[in-house]
C-alpha positions in Angstrom: 162.5 127.7 36.5 159.6 126.6 39.0 155.7 127.3 38.3 154.2 127.7 41.5 150.7 128.6 42.6 149.8 132.1 43.7 150.6 132.8 47.3 153.6 129.9 47.8 156.8 131.1 47.7 160.3 129.2 47.8 162.9 129.7 50.8 165.6 131.5 49.8 168.5 128.4 48.9 171.5 130.6 50.4 169.5 131.3 53.7 168.7 127.5 54.3 172.5 126.5 53.6 171.6 125.0 50.2 173.6 126.9 48.1 177.2 127.9 49.4 178.4 129.8 46.6 177.5 133.5 47.0 173.5 135.2 47.0 170.8 134.0 45.5 167.8 135.7 44.1 163.7 134.8 43.4 161.8 136.5 41.0 158.4 136.7 40.3 157.7 137.0 36.3 154.6 138.2 34.8 155.1 136.5 31.5 157.3 133.1 32.2 157.6 131.9 28.2 158.5 135.2 27.1 161.1 135.4 29.8 162.3 131.8 29.2 162.4 132.8 25.5 164.6 135.9 25.8 167.1 134.2 28.4 167.6 131.6 25.7 168.1 133.8 22.8 171.0 135.8 24.5 174.5 135.5 22.6 177.4 134.4 24.4 180.1 133.8 21.8 181.8 136.3 23.6 181.9 134.1 26.8 185.0 132.1 26.0 188.0 132.9 24.2 188.8 132.1 20.8 190.8 128.7 20.4 
């Protein structure tokens, strides 16, 4: 996550050749702290098989 001044945008890493593993997506977030808290609260208990 990056905080940038208004009017500044990062180039897309896949189009620059920095990321070769698929497509990337840049998003503007109006409430970054709330977005980060929601993202970190995701429950990934079923992401891995048991054992």
